[in-house]
N, C-alpha and C positions, 0 to 999 in steps of 0.2 A: 265765510263758512259755506255759503251757497256755491261759490266757484270751486272750492276745494272738493265739495261733495260731487259736483257735476263732473269734475275731472276724474274722480275715482270711478264714477258710474260709466263714463265714456271709456276709460281704460278697461273696465270689466267687460263691457259689451264688445269691444274690439278683440279682447282675449278670447271670449267665448265664440265670436264669429270665426276667428282663425282656427280655434280648436275644432269647431264643427266642420270646417272645410277639409280637415285631414281625413284619411281613410277610416280611422277609428270613429271619428265623429259622424261620417256618412253611414258607417255600419250601425252605429247607435240609433241614428234617425230611422234607418230601414227596419231595425228590430222593433222600434216603438210603433211604426206604422203597421208592421206585421202583427204585433201583439194586439193592436186595437181593431184588427179586422173582425167583422161579425162571424159568428159560428155558422157553418153550413148546416142547413136543416134537411136538405134533400139527400136521402141515403143513396139514391141511384148515382148521383154525382160523385159521392165519396167512393163507392165501389168501382166506378169507371176510372176515377183518378188513381186509385190503388192499383188496378189492373194495368193502367198505362205506365205507372211508375215501375211496376215489376217487370213489364216487357222491356222498358227502356233500360233498366238496370241489367237485365240478362243480355241484351244486345251489346251494351257497353262492355260488360265483363267478357263476352265472347270475343269481341273485337280486340280488346286489350290483351287477352290471353294469347291470341294468335300473333299480335304485334310483338309482345314480349318474347314469345317463343322464337320468332324469327330473329329478333335482336340478339337473344342469347346464342342461337346457332351461329350467327355471323361473328359474334364476339369470340366464341370458342374456336371457330375456324381461323380467325385472325391470330389468336394466341398460339394455336398449333403451328401455323405457318411461321410465326415469329420465332418460336422455339426451334423449329426445323432449320431456319436460316442461321440461328446462333450455333446450333450443333454443327452444321456444315462449315461455318466460319472457323470454329474451334478445331474441327477435324483437319481442315486444310492448313490451318496455321501450325498445327502440331506436326504435320508431315513434311513441312518445308516447302509447300507449294504457295506460300503466302506472297511470293514475289509476283505472281500473276494477278493479284487483286489490284 
């Protein structure tokens, strides 16, 4: 009975160890550590952290907005060029000049 019980316990510990090594397990560990952190009592630190977070968020949104705008412009420009090339190909093939391609 003792050996059977020890094998079950060994199997359970191995399973839990492997489960905790996955991303979900590491996330769970991090959340438990974060939940157990002590509350900040210094109000000045809280206001400075909030201001820093707001500035960081605005910087990231401005940078992302310009990057996305440039990407969309390039995407639209590429689509326009592709459509123009297809129109030229169709026009030339319909007029009988397709032998020069």
